[in-house]
C-alpha positions in Angstrom: -18.7 23.9 -4.4 -15.2 24.0 -3.9 -12.9 25.1 -6.9 -10.5 22.0 -6.9 -6.9 22.0 -8.4 -4.7 19.0 -7.9 -0.8 19.1 -8.0 0.6 16.0 -9.4 -0.4 13.8 -12.2 1.2 10.6 -11.2 -0.8 7.3 -10.0 -2.0 9.2 -7.1 -2.8 13.0 -8.8 -5.0 11.8 -11.8 -6.9 8.9 -10.0 -7.7 11.7 -7.4 -8.6 13.7 -10.2 -11.2 10.9 -11.7 -12.6 10.7 -8.3 -13.6 14.3 -8.5 -14.8 14.5 -11.7 -16.8 11.2 -10.9 -18.7 13.3 -8.4 -19.2 15.9 -11.0 -16.4 18.4 -10.2 -14.5 20.5 -12.7 -10.8 19.7 -11.9 -7.7 20.8 -13.5 -4.3 18.6 -12.4 -0.8 20.0 -12.8 2.1 18.1 -14.4 5.5 18.6 -14.8 6.0 18.6 -18.1 3.5 17.2 -21.4 5.0 13.7 -21.1 3.7 13.3 -17.4 0.5 14.9 -18.7 0.4 12.3 -21.4 1.1 9.6 -18.9 -1.6 10.6 -16.9 -4.1 10.7 -19.7 -3.6 7.3 -20.6 -4.0 5.9 -17.0 -7.0 8.0 -17.1 -8.5 6.0 -20.3 -7.2 2.6 -18.9 -9.1 3.6 -15.8 -11.8 4.1 -17.5 -12.3 1.4 -19.8 -12.1 -0.9 -17.1 -14.9 0.8 -15.1 -16.8 0.8 -18.0 -16.0 -3.0 -18.7 -17.5 -3.8 -15.3 -20.7 -1.4 -15.9 -19.6 0.4 -12.9 -20.2 3.6 -15.2 -22.0 4.2 -18.3 -20.5 5.7 -21.9 -22.4 8.9 -20.9 -20.4 9.0 -17.3 -17.2 8.0 -19.0 -17.4 11.2 -20.9 -18.6 13.6 -18.2 -15.6 12.6 -16.0 -13.3 13.5 -19.3 -14.7 17.0 -19.9 -14.5 17.4 -16.2 -10.6 16.9 -16.1 -8.2 19.5 -17.4 -4.4 19.5 -17.1 -1.8 22.1 -17.6 2.2 22.6 -16.8 1.1 26.3 -15.5 1.0 26.3 -12.0 -0.3 29.9 -12.2 -3.4 28.6 -14.3 -3.9 25.8 -12.3 -4.0 27.1 -9.0 -5.6 30.7 -9.6 -9.0 31.3 -7.9 -9.1 27.7 -6.6 -10.6 27.2 -2.9 -9.0 23.8 -2.6 -5.7 22.5 -3.5 -4.9 18.6 -3.4 -1.1 18.2 -3.2 0.0 14.7 -4.9 3.7 15.0 -5.6 6.5 12.5 -4.5 7.0 12.1 -0.5 9.9 14.3 -0.5 9.5 17.1 2.6 11.7 20.1 1.3 9.9 19.6 -2.0 6.6 19.9 -0.6 7.4 22.6 1.9 9.0 24.7 -1.0 6.1 24.0 -3.3 4.0 25.4 -0.3 5.8 28.6 -0.4 5.4 29.1 -4.1 1.6 28.9 -3.5 1.1 30.9 -0.5 2.3 33.7 -3.0 -0.4 33.2 -5.7 -3.4 31.9 -3.8 -5.8 33.2 -1.3 -5.2 32.8 2.6 -8.3 30.9 2.4 -7.6 28.3 0.4 -7.0 24.9 1.9 -3.8 23.1 1.1 -4.2 19.5 1.3 -1.3 17.0 1.2 -1.7 13.3 -0.1 1.2 12.2 1.9 1.3 8.7 3.4 3.5 9.5 6.2 4.8 13.0 6.6 3.5 14.7 9.8 1.5 17.7 8.8 3.4 20.2 11.6 6.4 19.3 9.8 4.9 19.9 6.2 3.5 23.5 7.6 6.3 24.6 9.6 7.1 27.1 7.0 4.0 28.3 5.8 2.5 31.8 6.3 -0.6 30.2 7.1 -0.4 26.9 8.9 -4.0 27.1 9.7 -4.8 25.9 6.1 -2.9 22.8 5.8 -4.5 19.3 6.4 -3.8 15.9 5.3 -6.1 13.9 2.9 -4.2 10.5 2.6 -6.1 8.8 0.1 -5.6 5.1 -0.6 -4.1 3.4 -4.0 -6.1 3.1 -6.2 -7.6 6.4 -5.0 -10.6 6.3 -7.3 -11.8 2.7 -6.1 -10.7 2.8 -2.3 -13.2 4.6 -0.1 -10.8 5.7 2.7 -9.3 8.8 3.0 -7.5 9.8 6.5 -7.6 13.3 7.3 -5.1 14.3 9.3 -5.1 17.6 11.1 -1.7 19.4 12.7 -1.2 21.2 15.6 -1.9 24.5 14.0 -5.0 23.3 11.5 -8.1 25.0 12.3 -11.8 23.3 12.5 -12.7 24.9 9.4 -9.9 23.7 7.5 -11.2 20.1 8.7 -14.7 20.6 8.5 -14.0 22.0 4.8 -11.8 18.8 3.9 -14.8 16.2 5.4 -17.5 17.8 3.0 -15.6 17.8 0.1 -14.6 14.4 0.9 -18.4 13.4 1.4 -19.1 14.8 -1.8 -16.5 13.1 -3.9 -18.4 9.8 -2.3 -15.3 8.9 -0.1 -15.8 7.5 3.6 -13.3 10.1 5.5 -11.9 9.6 8.9 -10.9 12.4 11.0 -7.1 11.6 12.8 -7.3 14.1 15.9 -3.5 14.0 16.8 -0.4 13.3 14.6 0.8 10.1 14.9 3.4 8.0 12.5 1.6 5.7 10.0 -1.5 7.7 10.7 -4.2 4.6 11.5 -4.5 2.4 8.1 -0.6 2.0 7.6 -0.4 1.1 11.5 -2.7 -1.7 11.3 -1.6 -2.6 8.1 2.0 -2.9 9.1 1.0 -4.5 12.4 -0.5 -7.3 10.5 2.1 -7.8 8.0 4.8 -7.9 10.8 3.1 -11.1 12.0 2.6 -12.3 8.4 6.4 -12.1 8.2 7.3 -13.6 11.5 4.9 -16.7 10.7 6.5 -17.0 7.6 10.1 -16.8 9.2 9.2 -19.6 12.0 8.0 -21.8 9.2 4.6 -22.1 10.5 3.1 -22.0 7.1 3.9 -21.5 3.6 3.5 -17.5 1.9 0.3 -18.8 -0.2 -1.3 -20.0 3.0 -0.3 -17.1 5.1 -1.9 -14.8 2.6 -4.9 -17.4 2.1 -5.6 -17.4 6.0 -6.4 -13.1 5.9 -7.9 -13.6 2.1 -10.8 -16.2 3.0 -11.1 -15.4 6.9 -10.6 -11.8 8.6 -10.2 -10.1 5.0 -13.6 -10.8 4.1 -14.9 -10.3 8.0 -13.1 -6.8 8.6 -14.7 -5.7 5.1 -18.0 -5.2 7.3 -17.0 -5.0 10.8 -13.7 -3.2 11.8 -11.3 -5.0 14.7 -12.9 -3.0 17.4 -16.8 -3.8 16.1 -15.4 -7.5 15.8 -14.0 -7.6 19.4 -17.7 -6.7 20.6 -19.2 -9.3 18.4 -16.9 -11.6 19.7 -17.5 -10.8 23.2 -14.6 -8.6 24.9 -14.3 -11.2 27.7 -13.2 -13.8 25.4 -11.2 -11.4 23.6 -9.7 -10.6 26.9 -9.1 -13.9 27.9 -7.5 -14.9 24.3 -5.4 -11.6 24.6 -3.9 -12.6 28.2 -1.9 -15.6 26.5 -2.0 -14.5 22.8 -0.1 -11.3 22.9 2.9 -12.4 24.9 3.9 -14.8 22.1 3.0 -12.3 19.2 6.0 -10.6 17.1 7.2 -7.5 18.7 10.0 -7.2 16.5 11.4 -3.5 15.7 13.0 -4.5 12.5 11.8 -6.2 9.0 12.3 -9.8 8.7 15.4 -11.9 7.5 13.5 -12.8 4.0 12.7 -9.1 2.9 15.9 -7.9 4.2 17.5 -10.4 1.8 15.3 -9.5 -1.1 15.4 -6.1 -1.1 19.7 -6.6 -0.8 19.4 -8.5 -4.1 16.8 -6.2 -5.6 14.2 -8.2 -5.5 11.6 -5.7 -4.8 8.1 -7.5 -5.4 6.0 -6.3 -8.4 8.1 -3.5 -9.7 11.1 -5.7 -10.1 9.4 -9.0 -11.1 10.3 -11.1 -8.0 9.6 -10.6 -4.5 8.0 -12.8 -2.0 6.4 -14.2 -5.2 7.6 -14.4 -8.7 5.5 -11.8 -10.7 5.2 -13.4 -14.0 3.1 -11.8 -16.6 0.2 -14.1 -15.7 0.3 -13.9 -12.2 0.2 -10.0 -12.6 -2.5 -10.1 -14.9 -4.5 -12.3 -12.6 -3.8 -10.6 -9.5 -4.4 -6.7 -10.6 -7.8 -7.8 -12.7 -9.2 -10.0 -9.6 -8.3 -6.9 -7.2 -9.6 -4.0 -9.5 -12.9 -6.3 -9.8 -13.5 -7.0 -6.0 -12.7 -3.0 -5.4 -15.3 -2.0 -8.0 -17.8 -4.9 -7.0 -17.7 -3.0 -3.2 -17.9 0.4 -4.6 -21.0 -0.3 -6.9 -22.4 -1.4 -3.4 -21.2 1.8 -1.8 -22.7 4.2 -4.6 -26.1 2.0 -4.2 -25.9 3.0 -0.4 -25.5 6.2 -0.8 -28.4 6.5 -3.6 -31.0 5.1 -1.3 
């Protein structure tokens, strides 16, 4: 088993730690200060309480997860003797590069450094490293303890051993890792997600349907189908001759804008940033926030339980 450390105990860091501990890995998490660590412990407690409420884990498992996670504000203590380090610090290239330089002074040259970045290219992250062959991206999706996908992105100097070890560890975490062979902005998941968003905002700007109905069109149709069959498998099931006929006229009419739509631009200018400010496309009342968050967690937990059942068969 790899000896795992996690740098960063924010939303992603402590959720990744939960995934590791749930898979019976002992993991130590680095926090900048005691307040960061207390926030992470609170987040961990809330997540475990929800998993217990939804009967995704037992009290015994919850206790095991708690005992498997340690926290520290000492980088030396966190990374010493570790063979696999997952970095989940803020999305700042200079900060990440500085952190990797610090790490390489105190870790073995065979220790893997895996960044949880959602968009920075691995070649940029590794350009100042002594051993760039050990750098790989492990892009977990939020919430990391519930969403199975982890995008494994190799840089131009990442070696096969690093990728193989990373894939193996993610499988042991009961994740669904996908291997991305070439660097590309947004990797795979975000490119697909934002292609859908571009068309959704285009339809809204044209007044084709209300925001509620545009969202419903996804939630109650392709959102359900795509949870079983992705876009390429779905195309096969539709029939590629039919797909070719449809794309022949539809692709020309789809949005090809290179900019965010006017509604988002206006809302952002007014500091209406969505959920975190209470106003965006939707007005985020306490009732809406509670309902949406609870429903999303319940749905993700339901799918996760199904995935775990398949794994145990």
